[in-house]
C-alpha positions as CSV (number, residue, x, y, z in Angstrom):
1,M,107.4,129.1,79.6
2,A,110.0,125.8,79.6
3,D,112.8,126.1,77.3
4,E,112.5,122.1,76.2
5,D,116.1,121.8,75.4
6,D,117.0,122.9,79.6
7,P,116.4,118.7,81.5
8,Q,116.8,122.0,84.3
9,T,114.2,123.9,83.0
10,F,110.1,122.6,84.2
11,E,106.6,124.0,83.8
12,P,105.0,125.4,86.6
13,S,102.4,123.3,88.1
14,K,99.1,123.8,89.8
15,L,100.6,121.3,92.8
16,G,102.4,124.7,94.0
17,T,99.2,127.3,93.8
18,K,97.8,128.8,96.8
19,Q,94.4,127.9,94.7
20,H,94.4,124.4,93.5
21,W,94.9,123.4,97.1
22,D,92.2,125.6,98.9
23,D,89.9,123.3,96.6
24,V,91.5,119.9,97.1
25,Y,91.0,121.0,101.4
26,K,87.6,122.3,100.6
27,R,86.4,119.4,98.5
28,E,88.0,117.2,101.8
29,L,86.0,119.2,103.9
30,A,82.7,118.5,102.5
31,N,84.0,114.9,102.0
32,F,83.9,114.6,105.5
33,E,80.6,115.8,106.5
34,D,79.5,113.9,103.7
35,D,80.8,110.7,104.9
36,S,82.7,110.7,108.4
37,E,84.1,107.7,107.4
38,D,86.2,108.4,104.6
39,E,89.5,109.0,105.6
40,G,89.2,111.2,101.8
41,E,92.7,110.7,99.3
42,V,95.0,108.4,99.8
43,W,97.8,110.7,98.2
44,F,100.1,108.3,97.1
45,G,98.1,104.7,96.7
46,L,97.4,102.0,99.1
47,D,100.0,100.2,98.4
48,S,103.1,102.7,99.4
49,V,100.6,103.0,102.7
50,E,101.0,99.3,102.9
51,K,104.1,99.6,102.2
52,M,105.6,101.9,105.1
53,V,103.4,100.1,107.0
54,D,104.8,97.2,106.2
55,W,108.0,98.9,106.7
56,A,107.5,99.9,109.9
57,T,106.3,96.7,111.1
58,E,108.9,95.0,110.4
59,N,111.7,97.6,111.7
60,V,110.6,99.4,114.6
61,P,110.7,98.3,117.5
62,P,107.2,96.7,119.5
63,S,106.4,99.6,122.1
64,N,103.5,99.8,124.7
65,K,103.4,104.0,124.3
66,P,104.3,104.4,120.7
67,Y,104.6,107.7,119.5
68,T,103.8,109.1,116.2
69,L,105.4,112.0,114.8
70,D,102.8,113.4,111.9
71,I,104.2,116.8,110.1
72,G,102.9,117.9,106.7
73,S,102.3,114.9,105.3
74,G,98.6,115.1,103.8
75,N,95.6,114.0,105.1
76,G,96.5,111.4,108.2
77,T,95.4,108.1,106.0
78,L,99.6,107.0,106.9
79,S,98.6,108.3,110.4
80,L,95.4,106.0,110.6
81,A,96.4,102.5,109.2
82,L,99.9,102.9,111.7
């Protein structure tokens, strides 16, 4: 239990459990099997994806052979948008 008087103490989150992420991935796989065109959940919202794509478009020099390293950032929605 968290100490309400201590701002450094937090309640445990289900996001920190393996069971939560097993359930999320199971749901994502089932959704993909139903509709392979569905990218799945956009974890931080489409606005965040659009802002990052806009920033990259404005700040990353054009290239004939662009590369993106996408490590541990969800289901790849941002990579697809880029």
